[in-house]
C-alpha positions, 0 to 999 in steps of 0.5 A, a space after each residue: 250931294 248936299 247934306 243939309 235938311 229939307 224938312 218938306 221933302 222929308 215929310 214927303 219921303 216919310 209918307 212914300 215909304 210903302 208900309 209893307 216895308 215899314 212893317 218889315 223894318 218895324 218887325 226886325 229883332 235888329 235896331 234899324 232906322 230909315 233915313 232920308 238921303 240927307 240923314 234926317 231919321 223918318 223911322 226907327 224900330 223898337 229895337 234901335 229905340 231900345 238899344 240907344 236908350 230913347 224914351 219913344 220912336 218920336 224922340 228919334 224921328 226928325 233928328 239928324 242921323 249923325 247925331 247917333 254915331 259917335 263919328 258923325 263923318 262915318 255915318 255921312 261917308 256911308 250915306 254918300 257911298 250908299 248914293 252911289 251903290 244900292 248896298 253898303 256895309 261897314 263898321 260904325 259906332 253909335 252913341 247911346 242917349 246916355 253917351 255910351 259907345 255901341 260897336 255895330 256893323 251897319 248894312 245900309 240900303 239906298 232905294 231909288 225912291 229917296 230913302 235909305 234903310 239902316 241895320 245895325 248888327 252887334 256881334 250877338 245879334 249876328 249870332 242870334 240871326 245865324 241860329 234863326 236862319 239855320 232853324 228856318 232853313 231846317 225847318 223849311 227843308 224837312 218837310 220835302 226831304 221827309 216826303 222824298 225819303 218816304 216815297 224812295 223807301 216805299 219804291 224800294 220796299 215794293 220793288 221787284 228785286 230785279 227792277 232796273 231802277 232799284 239801285 238808283 232808288 236806294 241812292 236816292 234813299 241813302 243820300 236822303 238819309 245823309 241829308 236828314 242827318 245833316 239837317 238833325 246835326 244843324 238843328 242840334 248846333 243851334 240848339 247848343 249855341 241857345 244854351 250857351 247864350 
């Protein structure tokens, strides 16, 4: 695989990236970019521009991604590995515009259409994302659990004492209460981590 820059094919790849995917990367709170398989940056989100201290997206786009890595060979190896399998993970150190070192973990996603997505996670990003995922999971599970708990409670209250299904409904209700307590504990743990930060 050649690691040289072909401007015409890079420009074409930049135009070929679907806009929903581009919008998703743009909205991520973690640093992200898209490159060609040869390493030319075709897109950088706000979080990456801010992390590296560049004045604009344009200052990054068109540059070679290896210029951002403290050890360019590491980035080059990750690109070559991404060509062999769709998702690659590994540690990588980036260099800010002023030369400071930023340790990250890179997730590299190679697309068959001819571009590569890069996500750069720092330890604090991983903690924040974990909390955001926890909150999202708790939120999504709370509504159906509330419905299960409400209906099972209603059935238990209205069932005749000798109903054959009554013990089963009590078990459903007990387990729904346990799940509700677990979700509340997860919500509380995420809130406490927010306070520590």
